[in-house]
C-alpha positions as CSV (number, residue, x, y, z in Angstrom):
1,M,0.0,0.0,0.0
2,V,1.0,3.6,-0.5
3,P,0.5,5.4,2.9
4,N,-0.3,8.8,1.4
5,G,-1.9,7.5,-1.8
6,Y,-0.8,8.5,-5.3
7,L,-2.0,10.5,-8.3
8,S,-3.0,8.6,-11.4
9,F,-3.6,10.4,-14.6
10,E,-3.8,9.2,-18.3
11,D,-3.6,11.9,-21.0
12,E,-5.4,10.3,-23.9
13,Q,-4.4,13.1,-26.2
14,F,-0.7,13.1,-25.3
15,I,0.5,10.2,-27.6
16,E,-1.5,11.5,-30.6
17,S,-0.2,15.0,-30.0
18,S,3.4,13.8,-29.6
19,V,3.3,11.7,-32.7
20,A,2.0,14.5,-34.8
21,K,4.7,16.9,-33.4
22,L,7.4,14.3,-34.0
23,N,6.4,13.9,-37.6
24,A,6.3,17.7,-38.0
25,L,9.9,17.8,-36.7
26,R,10.9,15.2,-39.3
27,K,9.3,17.1,-42.1
28,S,11.0,20.4,-41.0
29,G,14.3,18.6,-40.5
30,Q,14.6,19.5,-36.8
31,F,16.7,17.2,-34.6
32,C,17.1,14.7,-37.4
33,D,20.2,12.5,-37.3
34,V,19.8,10.4,-40.4
35,K,19.5,11.2,-44.1
36,L,18.0,8.7,-46.5
37,Q,19.2,9.2,-50.1
38,V,16.6,7.5,-52.3
39,C,17.3,7.8,-56.0
40,G,18.5,11.3,-55.8
41,H,16.0,12.5,-53.2
42,E,17.0,13.2,-49.6
43,L,14.6,12.3,-46.7
44,L,15.5,13.4,-43.2
45,A,14.4,11.4,-40.1
46,H,15.3,10.3,-36.6
47,K,17.3,7.1,-36.1
48,A,15.5,6.0,-33.0
49,V,12.1,6.1,-34.7
50,L,13.2,4.3,-37.8
51,A,15.1,1.7,-35.8
52,C,11.9,0.8,-33.9
53,C,10.0,0.3,-37.2
54,S,12.6,-1.3,-39.5
55,P,14.9,-4.2,-38.5
56,F,16.9,-3.5,-41.6
57,L,17.7,0.0,-40.6
58,F,18.2,-1.1,-37.0
59,E,21.1,-3.3,-38.1
60,I,22.6,-0.5,-40.1
61,F,22.4,2.0,-37.3
62,N,23.6,-0.5,-34.8
63,N,26.8,-1.1,-36.9
64,D,27.2,2.6,-37.7
65,N,30.5,4.0,-36.5
66,E,29.2,7.6,-36.9
67,T,28.6,8.9,-33.4
68,H,28.3,12.6,-34.3
69,G,26.5,14.4,-37.1
70,I,24.1,12.9,-39.6
71,S,24.3,9.3,-40.8
72,H,23.6,8.6,-44.5
73,V,21.8,5.6,-45.9
74,K,21.6,5.2,-49.7
75,F,18.9,3.4,-51.7
76,D,19.1,3.2,-55.5
77,D,16.3,0.7,-56.0
78,L,13.4,2.2,-54.1
79,N,10.7,4.8,-55.0
80,P,11.1,8.0,-53.0
81,E,7.4,8.4,-52.7
82,A,7.0,4.9,-51.4
83,V,9.7,5.5,-48.8
84,E,7.9,8.7,-47.7
85,V,4.8,6.6,-47.2
86,L,6.8,4.3,-44.9
87,L,8.3,7.2,-43.0
88,N,4.8,8.6,-42.3
89,Y,3.8,5.1,-41.1
90,A,6.8,4.9,-38.8
91,Y,5.9,8.2,-37.2
92,T,2.1,8.0,-37.2
93,S,1.2,4.3,-37.6
94,Q,-1.0,5.3,-40.5
95,L,-0.4,3.8,-43.9
96,K,-1.8,5.8,-46.8
97,A,-0.9,5.2,-50.4
98,E,-2.5,5.6,-53.8
99,T,-3.4,2.2,-55.4
100,D,-0.7,2.7,-58.2
101,L,1.9,3.2,-55.5
102,V,1.1,0.1,-53.4
103,R,3.5,-2.2,-55.3
104,D,6.4,0.2,-54.7
105,V,5.4,0.5,-51.0
106,Y,5.4,-3.3,-50.8
107,S,8.9,-3.4,-52.4
108,A,10.2,-0.8,-50.0
109,A,8.7,-2.6,-47.0
110,K,10.3,-5.8,-48.1
111,K,13.7,-4.1,-48.4
112,L,13.4,-2.5,-45.0
113,K,11.9,-5.7,-43.4
114,I,8.7,-3.9,-42.3
115,D,6.7,-7.2,-42.4
116,R,3.4,-5.8,-41.2
117,V,3.3,-3.2,-44.0
118,K,4.4,-5.8,-46.5
119,Q,1.6,-8.1,-45.5
120,V,-1.0,-5.3,-45.6
121,C,0.1,-4.2,-49.0
122,G,0.1,-7.8,-50.3
123,N,-3.5,-8.3,-49.0
124,Y,-4.5,-5.1,-50.6
125,L,-3.1,-6.2,-54.0
126,L,-5.0,-9.5,-53.7
127,S,-8.2,-7.6,-53.0
128,K,-7.7,-5.5,-56.2
129,M,-6.7,-8.4,-58.4
130,D,-8.9,-9.5,-61.2
131,S,-8.6,-11.6,-64.4
132,Q,-7.1,-8.6,-66.2
133,S,-4.3,-7.9,-63.6
134,C,-3.5,-11.3,-62.1
135,I,-0.7,-12.2,-64.6
136,S,1.0,-8.9,-63.9
137,Y,0.5,-9.4,-60.1
138,R,2.0,-12.8,-60.3
139,N,5.1,-11.6,-62.1
140,F,5.6,-9.0,-59.5
141,V,5.0,-11.3,-56.5
142,N,7.3,-13.9,-58.1
143,T,10.2,-11.4,-58.2
144,M,9.5,-10.6,-54.6
145,G,9.7,-14.2,-53.6
146,D,6.5,-14.0,-51.6
147,W,5.3,-17.6,-51.7
148,R,2.2,-16.9,-49.5
149,L,0.9,-14.4,-52.1
150,L,2.1,-16.6,-55.0
151,N,0.1,-19.6,-53.8
152,K,-3.1,-17.4,-53.5
153,I,-2.6,-15.9,-56.9
154,D,-2.0,-19.4,-58.4
155,G,-5.2,-20.6,-56.7
156,Y,-7.1,-17.7,-58.3
157,I,-5.6,-18.6,-61.7
158,Q,-6.8,-22.2,-61.3
159,E,-10.3,-21.0,-60.8
160,H,-10.4,-18.4,-63.6
161,L,-8.1,-19.6,-66.3
162,L,-10.6,-19.4,-69.1
163,E,-11.4,-15.8,-68.3
164,I,-7.7,-14.9,-67.8
165,S,-6.8,-16.5,-71.1
166,E,-8.7,-13.8,-72.9
167,Q,-6.8,-10.9,-71.3
168,E,-3.9,-8.9,-72.9
169,D,-1.2,-9.9,-70.4
170,F,-2.0,-13.6,-70.9
171,L,-1.9,-13.2,-74.7
172,K,1.5,-11.6,-74.5
173,L,3.0,-14.6,-72.7
174,P,5.5,-17.0,-74.5
175,R,3.6,-19.9,-76.1
176,L,4.7,-23.5,-76.6
177,K,2.5,-25.1,-79.2
178,L,2.5,-28.9,-79.4
179,E,0.6,-31.1,-81.8
180,I,0.4,-34.6,-80.4
181,M,-0.2,-37.4,-82.8
182,L,-2.4,-40.2,-81.5
183,E,-3.0,-43.7,-82.5
184,D,-6.4,-44.7,-83.8
185,N,-9.2,-44.5,-81.2
186,F,-6.9,-42.7,-78.7
187,S,-7.5,-39.4,-77.0
188,L,-5.3,-37.3,-74.8
189,P,-5.4,-38.5,-71.2
190,N,-7.5,-36.5,-68.8
191,N,-5.1,-36.1,-65.9
192,G,-1.9,-34.3,-64.9
193,K,0.2,-37.2,-66.3
194,L,0.1,-35.6,-69.7
195,Y,1.5,-32.3,-68.4
196,T,4.3,-34.1,-66.5
197,K,5.3,-35.8,-69.7
198,V,5.3,-32.5,-71.6
199,I,7.5,-30.9,-69.0
200,N,9.8,-33.9,-69.2
201,W,10.0,-33.4,-72.9
202,V,10.9,-29.7,-72.6
203,Q,13.6,-30.6,-70.0
204,R,15.1,-33.2,-72.1
205,S,15.2,-30.8,-75.1
206,I,17.0,-28.2,-73.0
207,W,19.3,-30.4,-70.9
208,E,20.1,-33.2,-73.2
209,N,19.5,-31.9,-76.8
210,S,21.1,-28.5,-76.2
211,E,17.9,-26.6,-77.1
212,T,16.9,-23.3,-75.5
213,L,13.4,-22.4,-74.3
214,E,13.3,-19.6,-76.9
215,S,14.0,-22.0,-79.7
216,L,11.3,-24.4,-78.6
217,I,8.8,-21.5,-78.4
218,E,9.6,-20.2,-81.9
219,E,8.0,-23.2,-83.7
220,V,5.2,-25.7,-83.5
221,H,6.3,-29.2,-82.5
222,T,4.8,-32.5,-83.3
223,L,5.1,-35.3,-80.7
224,Y,3.8,-38.8,-80.7
225,Y,1.7,-40.3,-77.9
226,S,2.0,-44.1,-78.1
227,A,-0.4,-46.8,-76.9
228,E,2.1,-47.4,-74.1
229,H,1.5,-43.9,-72.8
230,K,4.9,-42.7,-73.9
231,L,5.4,-39.2,-75.3
232,L,8.1,-39.2,-78.0
233,D,9.6,-36.7,-80.4
234,G,7.9,-37.1,-83.8
235,N,11.2,-37.7,-85.4
236,I,12.8,-40.1,-82.9
237,K,13.7,-43.4,-84.6
238,N,16.5,-45.9,-84.5
239,G,18.3,-47.7,-87.3
240,N,15.2,-49.9,-88.1
241,E,13.0,-46.8,-88.4
242,E,11.1,-47.9,-85.3
243,P,10.4,-45.6,-82.3
244,L,12.8,-46.0,-79.4
245,S,11.0,-48.1,-76.8
246,N,12.9,-46.5,-73.9
247,A,12.6,-42.9,-75.0
248,E,10.1,-42.1,-72.2
249,D,12.4,-43.7,-69.7
250,N,15.1,-41.3,-70.9
251,V,12.8,-38.4,-70.5
252,Q,11.9,-39.5,-67.0
253,L,15.5,-39.9,-66.1
254,I,16.4,-36.4,-67.1
255,Q,13.4,-35.0,-65.2
256,K,14.2,-36.8,-62.1
257,K,17.8,-35.5,-61.9
258,S,18.5,-31.9,-61.1
259,P,21.1,-30.1,-63.3
260,R,23.7,-30.5,-60.5
261,E,23.5,-34.2,-61.0
262,N,24.1,-34.2,-64.7
263,D,27.8,-33.3,-64.5
264,H,28.5,-34.4,-68.0
265,K,25.7,-32.3,-69.5
266,H,25.6,-28.6,-70.1
267,F,22.8,-26.7,-68.4
268,F,21.2,-24.1,-70.6
269,N,20.1,-20.8,-69.3
270,T,17.4,-19.5,-71.7
271,S,18.7,-16.0,-71.6
272,S,22.4,-16.5,-72.0
273,G,22.9,-19.7,-73.8
274,P,25.1,-22.6,-72.7
275,L,27.0,-22.3,-69.4
276,S,29.8,-24.3,-68.1
277,P,28.8,-27.7,-66.4
278,P,26.9,-27.2,-63.2
279,S,29.5,-28.9,-61.1
280,T,32.0,-26.1,-61.9
281,M,29.7,-23.1,-61.8
282,T,27.8,-21.2,-59.1
283,L,24.1,-21.9,-59.5
284,G,21.7,-19.0,-59.4
285,P,18.1,-19.1,-58.1
286,K,16.4,-22.4,-58.7
287,Q,14.7,-22.6,-62.1
288,E,11.2,-23.7,-61.4
289,W,9.2,-26.2,-63.4
290,K,5.5,-26.6,-62.6
291,I,2.0,-26.5,-63.9
292,I,-0.1,-23.7,-62.5
293,A,-3.5,-24.4,-64.1
294,S,-5.0,-26.2,-67.0
295,E,-8.2,-26.5,-69.0
296,K,-9.3,-29.4,-71.1
297,K,-11.3,-27.6,-73.8
298,T,-12.3,-30.6,-76.0
299,S,-11.3,-34.2,-76.0
300,K,-8.3,-33.2,-78.2
301,T,-7.5,-29.7,-77.1
302,Y,-5.9,-28.4,-73.9
303,L,-4.8,-25.0,-72.6
304,C,-2.2,-24.8,-69.8
305,L,-0.4,-22.1,-67.9
306,A,3.0,-23.3,-66.7
307,V,6.4,-22.2,-65.3
308,L,9.1,-23.7,-67.6
309,N,12.7,-23.2,-66.4
310,G,11.5,-20.2,-64.4
311,T,9.6,-18.6,-67.3
312,L,5.8,-18.2,-67.2
313,C,4.5,-19.7,-70.4
314,V,1.3,-20.9,-72.1
315,I,1.2,-24.4,-73.4
316,F,-1.3,-25.3,-76.2
317,L,-1.8,-29.0,-76.8
318,H,-3.8,-30.3,-79.8
319,G,-4.2,-34.0,-80.4
320,R,-5.0,-35.5,-83.8
321,N,-5.1,-39.1,-85.1
322,S,-1.9,-40.2,-86.9
323,P,-2.1,-41.8,-90.3
324,S,0.6,-44.2,-89.2
325,S,1.4,-45.8,-85.8
326,S,5.1,-45.0,-86.2
327,P,6.4,-41.6,-85.1
328,S,8.8,-41.7,-88.0
329,S,6.0,-40.4,-90.3
330,T,5.4,-37.4,-88.1
331,P,8.4,-35.2,-88.2
332,R,8.6,-31.9,-86.2
333,L,6.3,-29.4,-88.0
334,M,7.5,-25.8,-88.8
335,K,4.1,-24.5,-89.9
336,S,1.5,-22.9,-87.6
337,L,-1.5,-24.8,-86.3
338,S,-5.0,-23.7,-85.6
339,L,-5.3,-24.2,-81.9
340,E,-8.6,-22.4,-81.3
341,M,-10.1,-23.0,-77.9
342,Q,-13.5,-24.7,-77.8
343,P,-16.1,-24.5,-75.0
344,E,-15.0,-26.0,-71.8
345,D,-16.0,-29.5,-71.0
346,S,-13.8,-30.2,-67.9
347,V,-11.4,-28.6,-65.6
348,E,-8.5,-30.1,-63.6
349,K,-7.1,-28.5,-60.5
350,T,-3.8,-29.0,-58.8
351,M,-4.0,-30.0,-55.2
352,S,-3.8,-27.1,-52.8
353,P,-0.3,-26.7,-51.2
354,M,0.4,-26.6,-47.5
355,H,0.7,-23.1,-46.0
356,Y,4.3,-23.9,-45.0
357,A,7.0,-25.7,-46.9
358,R,8.2,-28.5,-44.6
359,S,11.0,-31.1,-44.6
360,G,11.6,-33.6,-41.8
361,L,8.0,-33.3,-40.9
362,G,5.6,-35.7,-39.0
363,T,2.7,-37.1,-41.0
364,A,-0.3,-39.3,-40.1
365,E,-3.9,-40.1,-41.1
366,L,-6.5,-39.1,-38.5
367,N,-10.2,-39.4,-38.9
368,G,-10.0,-39.4,-42.7
369,K,-7.7,-36.4,-42.8
370,L,-4.0,-35.9,-43.6
371,I,-2.1,-34.4,-40.7
372,V,1.3,-32.7,-41.1
373,A,3.2,-31.3,-38.2
374,G,6.4,-29.4,-37.6
375,G,9.4,-30.0,-39.8
376,Y,11.9,-27.4,-40.8
377,N,11.8,-24.6,-43.4
378,R,15.3,-23.4,-44.3
379,E,16.8,-22.9,-40.8
380,E,13.6,-22.7,-38.7
381,C,11.9,-25.6,-36.9
382,L,8.1,-25.3,-36.9
383,R,5.4,-25.8,-34.3
384,T,2.5,-25.4,-36.7
385,V,0.2,-28.3,-37.6
386,E,-1.9,-28.5,-40.7
387,C,-4.9,-30.7,-41.6
388,Y,-5.8,-31.6,-45.2
389,D,-9.3,-32.7,-46.2
390,P,-9.1,-34.6,-49.5
391,S,-12.9,-34.2,-50.1
392,S,-12.7,-30.4,-50.2
393,D,-9.0,-30.0,-51.1
394,T,-8.5,-27.6,-48.2
395,W,-5.8,-27.1,-45.6
396,T,-6.7,-25.8,-42.2
397,F,-4.5,-25.2,-39.1
398,I,-5.1,-27.1,-35.8
399,S,-3.5,-26.3,-32.5
400,P,0.3,-26.0,-32.8
401,M,2.7,-28.3,-30.9
402,K,4.2,-26.9,-27.7
403,T,7.7,-27.6,-29.0
404,P,9.1,-26.8,-32.4
405,R,10.5,-30.0,-33.8
406,A,11.8,-31.6,-37.0
407,R,13.4,-34.9,-38.0
408,F,10.7,-36.9,-36.1
409,Q,7.9,-39.2,-36.9
410,M,4.3,-39.1,-35.8
411,A,1.9,-42.0,-35.0
412,V,-1.8,-42.5,-34.0
413,L,-2.4,-44.3,-30.8
414,M,-5.9,-44.6,-29.1
415,G,-7.3,-42.0,-31.5
416,Q,-4.6,-39.4,-30.6
417,L,-1.5,-38.1,-32.4
418,F,1.8,-38.8,-30.7
419,V,5.1,-37.1,-31.4
420,V,8.4,-37.9,-29.6
421,G,12.0,-36.9,-30.0
422,G,13.3,-35.0,-33.0
423,S,15.3,-31.7,-33.1
424,N,14.1,-28.2,-32.2
425,G,16.9,-26.5,-34.2
426,H,18.9,-25.4,-31.2
427,S,19.9,-28.7,-29.5
428,D,20.7,-31.8,-31.6
429,E,18.1,-34.1,-30.1
430,L,14.9,-33.9,-27.9
431,S,13.7,-36.3,-25.3
432,C,10.3,-34.7,-24.8
433,G,7.1,-35.8,-26.5
434,E,3.5,-34.7,-26.7
435,K,0.1,-36.0,-27.8
436,Y,-2.8,-34.3,-29.5
437,D,-6.5,-34.9,-28.6
438,P,-8.7,-34.0,-31.6
439,R,-11.8,-33.6,-29.4
440,L,-10.2,-30.8,-27.4
441,N,-7.8,-29.6,-30.0
442,V,-5.0,-29.5,-27.5
443,W,-1.4,-30.9,-27.1
444,T,-0.3,-32.3,-23.8
445,P,3.1,-33.7,-22.7
446,V,3.9,-37.4,-22.5
447,P,6.6,-39.0,-20.4
448,E,10.1,-38.2,-21.7
449,L,12.2,-40.8,-23.5
450,K,15.1,-42.5,-21.7
451,T,17.6,-40.7,-23.9
452,N,17.5,-37.9,-26.4
453,R,16.5,-39.2,-29.8
454,C,16.5,-37.6,-33.3
455,N,15.9,-39.1,-36.8
456,A,14.2,-42.1,-35.2
457,G,11.3,-44.2,-36.5
458,V,8.0,-44.1,-34.6
459,C,5.1,-46.5,-35.0
460,A,2.0,-47.6,-33.1
461,V,1.0,-51.3,-33.0
462,G,-0.9,-53.5,-30.5
463,G,-1.9,-50.5,-28.4
464,K,1.6,-49.3,-27.7
465,L,4.0,-46.8,-29.2
466,Y,7.5,-47.7,-30.4
467,I,10.5,-45.5,-31.2
468,I,13.2,-47.3,-33.1
469,G,16.8,-46.4,-34.1
470,G,17.8,-42.8,-34.6
471,S,20.9,-40.7,-34.1
472,D,23.2,-40.9,-31.1
473,P,23.7,-37.7,-29.1
474,Y,27.1,-37.0,-30.6
475,G,26.7,-37.2,-34.3
476,Q,25.2,-39.2,-37.2
477,K,26.0,-42.7,-35.9
478,G,22.9,-44.9,-36.1
479,L,21.3,-46.6,-33.0
480,K,20.0,-50.1,-32.5
481,N,17.9,-49.0,-29.6
482,C,14.2,-49.8,-29.5
483,D,11.9,-48.5,-26.8
484,V,8.1,-49.0,-26.3
485,F,5.6,-46.8,-24.5
486,D,2.6,-48.2,-22.7
487,P,-0.1,-45.5,-22.5
488,L,-1.9,-47.3,-19.7
489,T,1.1,-47.2,-17.3
490,G,2.6,-44.1,-18.9
491,T,6.1,-45.7,-18.9
492,W,8.8,-46.4,-21.4
493,S,10.7,-49.7,-21.5
494,S,13.3,-51.4,-23.7
495,C,12.7,-54.1,-26.2
496,A,14.9,-56.1,-28.6
497,S,17.6,-54.2,-30.4
498,L,17.8,-53.9,-34.2
499,N,20.2,-56.1,-36.1
500,I,21.7,-53.0,-37.9
501,R,22.2,-49.5,-36.6
502,R,19.9,-47.1,-38.4
503,H,19.0,-43.4,-38.4
504,Q,16.5,-41.7,-40.7
505,P,14.7,-45.0,-41.4
506,A,11.2,-45.4,-42.6
507,V,8.9,-47.2,-40.2
508,C,5.4,-48.7,-40.6
509,D,3.2,-51.4,-39.2
510,L,1.7,-54.0,-41.5
511,G,-0.2,-57.1,-40.4
512,G,0.6,-56.6,-36.7
513,H,4.4,-56.4,-37.5
514,I,6.7,-53.3,-37.5
515,Y,8.9,-52.8,-40.6
516,I,12.0,-50.6,-40.4
517,I,13.2,-49.7,-43.8
518,G,16.5,-48.3,-45.1
519,G,18.0,-45.4,-43.2
520,A,21.8,-45.1,-42.7
521,E,24.4,-46.6,-40.4
522,S,26.6,-43.5,-40.4
523,W,26.6,-41.8,-43.8
524,N,26.1,-45.1,-45.7
525,C,22.6,-45.4,-46.9
526,L,20.9,-48.8,-46.4
527,N,18.5,-50.9,-48.5
528,S,18.1,-53.6,-45.8
529,V,14.7,-54.1,-44.1
530,E,13.9,-55.6,-40.7
531,R,10.5,-56.8,-39.4
532,Y,9.6,-56.9,-35.7
533,N,7.3,-59.4,-34.1
534,P,5.8,-57.9,-30.9
535,E,4.7,-61.4,-29.7
536,N,8.2,-62.8,-29.3
537,D,10.2,-59.5,-29.3
538,T,12.4,-60.3,-32.2
539,W,13.7,-58.5,-35.3
540,T,14.2,-60.5,-38.5
541,L,15.8,-59.4,-41.8
542,V,13.5,-59.6,-44.8
543,A,14.0,-58.9,-48.5
544,P,16.0,-55.7,-49.1
545,M,14.8,-52.8,-51.2
546,N,16.0,-52.2,-54.7
547,V,17.3,-48.7,-53.8
548,A,19.3,-47.8,-50.7
549,R,17.8,-44.7,-49.1
550,R,17.4,-42.7,-45.9
551,G,14.8,-40.1,-45.1
552,A,12.1,-41.9,-47.2
553,G,8.4,-41.9,-46.5
554,V,6.3,-45.1,-46.1
555,A,2.7,-46.1,-45.9
556,V,0.5,-49.1,-46.3
557,Y,-1.6,-49.0,-49.5
558,D,-3.6,-51.8,-51.0
559,G,-2.1,-54.3,-48.5
560,K,1.5,-53.4,-49.4
561,L,4.2,-51.1,-48.1
562,F,4.9,-48.2,-50.4
563,V,8.2,-46.5,-49.9
564,G,8.9,-43.2,-51.7
565,G,11.6,-40.6,-52.1
566,G,14.5,-40.2,-49.6
567,F,18.2,-39.6,-50.1
568,D,20.7,-42.1,-51.6
569,G,23.8,-40.3,-50.3
570,T,24.1,-38.2,-53.5
571,H,20.8,-36.7,-54.3
572,A,17.1,-36.6,-53.4
573,L,15.0,-39.4,-54.9
574,S,11.7,-39.6,-56.6
575,C,11.5,-43.3,-57.2
576,V,9.0,-45.5,-55.4
577,E,8.8,-49.2,-54.6
578,S,6.3,-51.5,-53.0
579,Y,6.8,-54.5,-50.7
580,D,4.5,-57.6,-50.9
581,P,4.7,-59.3,-47.5
582,V,3.2,-62.5,-49.0
583,K,5.9,-62.8,-51.7
584,N,8.6,-61.1,-49.6
585,E,9.7,-59.1,-52.6
586,W,10.1,-55.4,-53.6
587,K,8.8,-54.0,-56.9
588,M,9.7,-50.7,-58.5
589,M,6.6,-48.5,-59.1
590,G,5.9,-45.3,-60.9
591,G,8.0,-42.5,-59.7
592,M,6.8,-39.2,-58.1
593,T,6.8,-36.0,-60.1
594,S,9.1,-34.4,-57.6
595,S,12.2,-35.6,-55.8
596,R,11.4,-35.7,-52.1
597,S,13.8,-36.3,-49.2
598,N,12.5,-36.3,-45.7
599,A,8.9,-36.1,-46.9
600,G,5.8,-37.7,-45.7
601,V,4.0,-40.6,-47.5
602,V,0.5,-41.2,-46.0
603,A,-2.5,-43.3,-47.1
604,V,-5.9,-41.6,-46.5
605,G,-8.9,-43.6,-47.7
606,C,-8.3,-44.4,-51.4
607,H,-5.6,-41.8,-51.6
608,L,-1.8,-42.3,-51.2
609,F,-0.2,-38.9,-50.7
610,A,3.4,-37.7,-50.8
611,V,3.8,-34.3,-49.1
612,G,6.5,-31.8,-48.4
613,G,10.2,-32.7,-48.3
614,F,13.3,-31.3,-49.9
615,D,14.0,-31.8,-53.6
616,G,17.7,-31.0,-53.5
617,N,17.2,-27.3,-54.2
618,E,14.3,-26.1,-52.1
619,F,11.9,-27.0,-49.4
620,L,8.5,-28.1,-50.7
621,N,4.9,-27.3,-49.7
622,T,3.4,-29.3,-52.5
623,V,1.3,-32.5,-52.5
624,E,1.0,-35.3,-55.0
625,T,-1.1,-38.5,-55.2
626,Y,-0.7,-41.9,-56.6
627,N,-3.0,-43.4,-59.3
628,P,-2.9,-47.2,-59.1
629,D,-4.7,-47.6,-62.4
630,S,-1.9,-45.8,-64.4
631,D,0.9,-46.4,-61.8
632,D,1.9,-42.8,-61.8
633,W,1.8,-39.8,-59.5
634,S,0.4,-36.3,-60.2
635,S,-0.4,-33.1,-58.3
636,Y,-4.0,-33.2,-59.6
637,T,-7.0,-33.8,-57.4
638,K,-8.4,-37.3,-57.7
639,T,-11.9,-38.6,-57.0
640,C,-12.2,-42.0,-55.4
641,K,-14.1,-44.6,-57.3
642,S,-17.4,-45.6,-55.8
């Protein structure tokens, strides 16, 4: 208590009055101690105010050796009017800009790391976007590297491609025109498989045949779509005038490898021609390859908007029956084609991406939904958890984990999600765990592991939770340890050790047994597989995989184990293989469209998903699904058969 009491007074007008006076002092140049030189214009301000608003300027001022007089900061790439808008915001918290100036304010806010203004400007641009402006907006946002906005714009394009295709900006885009010869009674396939093959063909033309993207766009090309679902150059033939049976395999091989892996090939930059081999040069920003949106106009005519080698392009596909079944009679055409668009009869959509790119994430199926948790994005470990509903193709957030973590696995036990171990990005390994109750939407702690454990396999079987293998606390040496958690007693106990040390294995239960697949002993990737029998507490070696890999994803699909992606010690993988427990044998399956290391592979209903991971160049937020009928993967939504 205060014996004599005290005076309490709050002047509601003081802050507003002080802010106005401070901004007036800035505009009159009084007491200013920093001068911003922006493209020939000089703007005076106060360091303390700007340092509170801009982390970028805070770092500059913090490292400034100038203790007396006015400091100078020079910008040659910003609009002075936009910087003036940001100065007013820094002093008054009010952001006012004409619509035509918002892009420049966004750019300046990005440069000065004023994230709140950047977000507000981005949302404003989205609110003003329409079919006429979205291509221009996308080009701008792409240069800014704002993946949040880019995903939203791509979603808009997917919904409005037909309307957008009639706008001036769209009509000015580079065009790749392909005439595809079809055998009798054939039509172009109605799924993303066709676009994957087209991108593969473009990549092969650039990386293997020494073409440039400009040269491909200059002319119309005729390709041949065979009865074996292979897309071949119209003029590919061997000495017997027959189409090369493995041409599609070659296309897939080139697509699967990044330029860095093809040391003996030249990588071609579309703006500057051939460069020296990637192994001896410094690579610039990753050149992106992806389909943004597509329309099937008729049974033989398609329209597609794509990013080819980092360039936004339009792809026109026109199918027509071939007079001969051999591609030798359909050489590449140099004449123009009539590719007029007909009324729409179907639309395909790519699956919505996650809100966050994630590698080393935890994945599981829960109540018919795909759950992804944590992981790392560049250098940051995540707490966020996202839920994907295949029926509506939507991602929503659920309650985040209490601890950021990556390099862990997630399992479902007694209707709840369990995560244990992993890394939080600050210490090498974690011993803590937590569980998620979907009824309450909350995470609560579970008893800690006996030792810290990272890169371990986690699996639930027989009403208990198992954590198997992983990294030792001192490095990358694999562990043989296997511990089991009993939720009824809340205790961990040891069980039989593995035959082989493993970290980053894929772990899954099938038929009441636990399978631990691949991983690495130290740095050597493994193809060996062990099976655990909980009844007699024993591990037994079974048939090895065809490909050694660590950091792969695994799920049970159609009664078999499907293992996809991972890392073979040299590069990220896209190949997939399945294990038949009855035959005790592995079989290579259709490969994923993206290489994915440390990704998740999850079965949800009739769907088999691959989600997130690292492709050797960047962290992924994309999703793709497996089609058992065609034995291939695509990023297009799929409806389950009734």
